[in-house]
N, C-alpha and C positions, 0 to 999 in steps of 0.2 A: 915675773909674768904679768902682774898687775900694771907695772910701769909700761911694759911693752904694749899691752892691750890698749892702755889709755892713749899712748902716743900714736899707735896705728889707727885708732878710732877717730881721734881728734885732729890728726895730721899736724901736731905741734908739740914740741917738748915743753914749751912754756905753758901752754894751755893744759897739758897733761899734769904738769907739776901743780898748777892751780887747782885742778879738780881733785888731785890726790892729797893736797895740802902738804906738799913736799917742796924742797928747793929744786930749781931746775938742774943744778949740778948733781943732786942725788938721782934724779930720774935719768939723766944722761948717762951717769956711771952705771946705773942698774941695767940699762939696755945694752951698754957696751960690754958689761960682764956676762950678760946672757949670750950675746953673739960670740964672745971669746970662748965661753964654755961649750957652745954648740959647734964652733969652728965654721960659722956661716954668717953671711951678711943678711940681716932680716929687713933692714930699712936702707933705701938709697936716699942719702941726704944731699941737698943742694942748698944754696943760699935762699932759694925761693920756695922750695917744697920738700916734703918728706913722703916718699912712696914705698909701699911694700915691694920686696922682691918676690919672685915666684915662690921661693922657699918660705919667705915671710908670710905669705898668704896662707900656705898650708899650716904653718905653725900657729898662726893667729886663731884659726878654728879650734885647734887642739887646746890652746891656752884657755880660750873661753870655756870649753867643756871641762877642763881641769878645775878652773876656778869655781864653776857651777857645782861640780862634785864636792869640792871642799866646803862650800857654803851649805850644800845639802847635808853633808855629814855633820856639820856643826848644828844644824837645825834638828837633825834626828837625835843626836846625843843629848841635846837640851830637852827634847820632848816637845810634842805639839803644843802643850800648854805653857811652854817656857815664856818668861817675860821677854817682850821685844827688846832688842838691844842692837847696837851697831848702827849702820847707816841705811837709810831708805831714800832712793832718788825718785822724786815725783815731778811730773810735767803737767801743765794745764794751760788753757788759753789765758791771756793776760787779765782781762776784766773778770772772767768767771773765776779765775784763780784767786784774785784779790777779794772778790765778794763772797765766794763760797768755799773754795779749797783751803784758804788760809784759816778760816774758823775751824775746819776739820783738823788741820795740822795742830792748831792751838790745843784742841782737846787731847790729841794723841800725846803731844809733848808734855802736857800737864800730867797725864796718867802714867807715862812711861819715861822716867828720868834717864834710863840707860840708852835711849834711842836718840839718834840725830837724823835730821831730815834735810835734804837738799831739794828745794823747790825751784823748778825752772818754769818761768812764765813766758810763753811765746804763742803768737797766733798762727804759727805754722805747725803742722803735724810732725812731731819729732819721731824719729825712727828708734823704737825702743832698744833693739839689739845693738845697733851701731853707736848709740849715745849712752848705753849702759843705764837706761831708765827702767826702774822696777815696775812702776805703774803710772799710767797717764789717764787724765780725764779728757774725754773727747765729746764734742758736741756735733752731732750729725751721724749719718749712716756710715757704718764701718765697712771698708773694702777688704781688709785683711781678715779672712776667716780663721787664720791660725791662732789668733789671739782670743783669750777668754774675755768676755764682756759682761759686766755686772751693771744692769740698768739702774740708774739713780733717779730718773725723772725725764721730762721732755720739755722742749721750748718750741716757740714758733717764730717765723720771720714776721717782722712788723714794720710797716711804713709809718714814719712820724714826721711832723713839722711843727714849727713854733706857731702859737696863735697869731703872732704878728705877721708871719709870712702868709698864713692862710687868709688873714684879713685883706692883705694886699693882692694876693693872686687867686684867691678862691679855693674851694675844697674840691679835689678830684672826686668824681662820682663813680668812675670806672677806671680800670687799669689803662685803657687807651687814652685817658685824659692826661696821663703823665708826660706825654710828648710836649705839652704846653707848659711844663714846669721845670724849674731848676732842680737838678738831681745831684745829691751827694752820694758817692759810691765808696763803700768800704771793701778794699781789695780782698781781704781774707774771706768775706762772705760772698762777694760777687765776682766770680772768676771771669765772667763775661758780662757784656752789657745787655744780655737778654734775661729778663726777670720772669720767673714762672709764677702764675697766679691760679688759685682755685684747685680743687681736687682733680680737675681735668688737665691741669698743667698748661694752661694757655700761656704762650710766650709773648712778652711785650718788649720791644727794643727801646732802650733809654740812651740818652746822650748826656753823661755826667758833666756838670760844670766844675765839679771838684771831686778828686779821687784821693783818698787817704789810706794809709796802711794801719790805722789805729782806730779801734772802736771808740775810745775816748774822744779822739779828734773829730770823728764823724758826728758824734752826739753833740759835742760842743759847737760844731759848725751849724747843726740843725737848730740848737737852742739860740744861736746868734741870728737866726733868720735867713741863712744862706740858701735854704731849699729843703727838699724832701729827702729823707735818708731812710734806707732800709737796714734794719739791725735785727738782733735777736731779742725776744721779749724780756729776758732777764736783764739785758743791758740798759733798757730804757724805762723799766718799771718805776723807779723812783722819780724820774723826770716827768713821766706821765701823771703819776699820782700828785706831784707837786704842781701840775698844770704848766710846766715849762714847755712841754711837748704835747701834741694831740695825736692819737693814733688814727690812721686813715685806712680805708678799704679793708676793714677787718673781715668782712664777709667773703673776701677773695683770698684769705690766708691759705697757703698750701698746707699739706699735711705736716704734723708736728715732727720735730727732729729729736731723736733720742739723746740723752746725756748718759754716758757710760764711763765706768772705770774699767780700763783694759790692761791686761798684763799677759806675758807669755805663759803657756801651759806649764812650763818647767818651774815656774815660781809658785805654783799652787800651794806648796807645803810651807812657804815662808811665813814665819811668825810675824815678821814686820809687816808684810803685805796683808796678812790677815787682820792685823790691828787697823790698818788704813781702811780696808773694806768695811769692817765692822763699824768703825766710827763714821764713815761716809754714809752708810745706811741709816744709822741713828740720826745723823744730822739732817738728812733729807726727809726723814720721817717727821722730825720736829719742825723743820723749815722747808716744806715742800715747794717745788717750783710751781708757781701759780699760773695757769693759762690766762691769756689776756681776756678771755670771755668772763673770767671771774674777778677781774680787778675791780675794786670799788673806787671808781673814778669820780671825783667831785663834780657835781653838776655845774655846767657853765651856761651862762645866758647866751653867749655868742657862738660857741663851738661845741659840737658833740662828737662822740666817736662815730664815724661814718661807716655804715655797714653796707 
């Protein structure tokens, strides 16, 4: 059942084998044995794709429920205070995961030698059920109300540029001034070319000269003097404090975005999940996300944080 669920979810025998840490032949044989036992074809296979049959879709839902029940039974028999063990799959944005989630995972693995963790870093929002993710860290408002959310902190959108760029092109004093500047867009943060400013949510249309799908690349481009970039505060804090970048239009910053750990309600009794949430709370209590207004930015003779 685990092999079938993995193949159906990932659409690939090879990827399922990689996720399960089994050989492709074992996964292929497992699904074939399952189909033979049921006397049904669960997956239509072609050279290009793998698709569920109608019966396969029905069986997939049942398999997921059975596997959840088994995991729940194991958790109950071990007791709520059982030592975390087995596997936990975590997802997080790339840069946030590297800066903040990896230290949390380091704490957990140090405390619990029986636990293994699979960390997926991606700037897209993974689908927890379809990708078998136990817990994800999300930055921003949550659309899916069926998930349980534990708030860990908040961040804000920040405009930054290098001191060299600002010396050449001047400092924008209002959002409308951005039309006269070179813009670097980060796709995951900017779904459109209309940027919202202030609590009133005024929209300003920008025309990016450079668009990237990586926060690291957007920040590097801004540090290189290619233009003004909009990022999240945690992404550029070190660059601003080191004066490689200067924040702009801080007085027009829109409302803060929540940072949450999210997970399905059915996972609430998971000992492994409980360990992650407990350690995440402890980490952000010791290392809180600092709003830009409280950053101790070194004074500069030439440039200041423009409000």
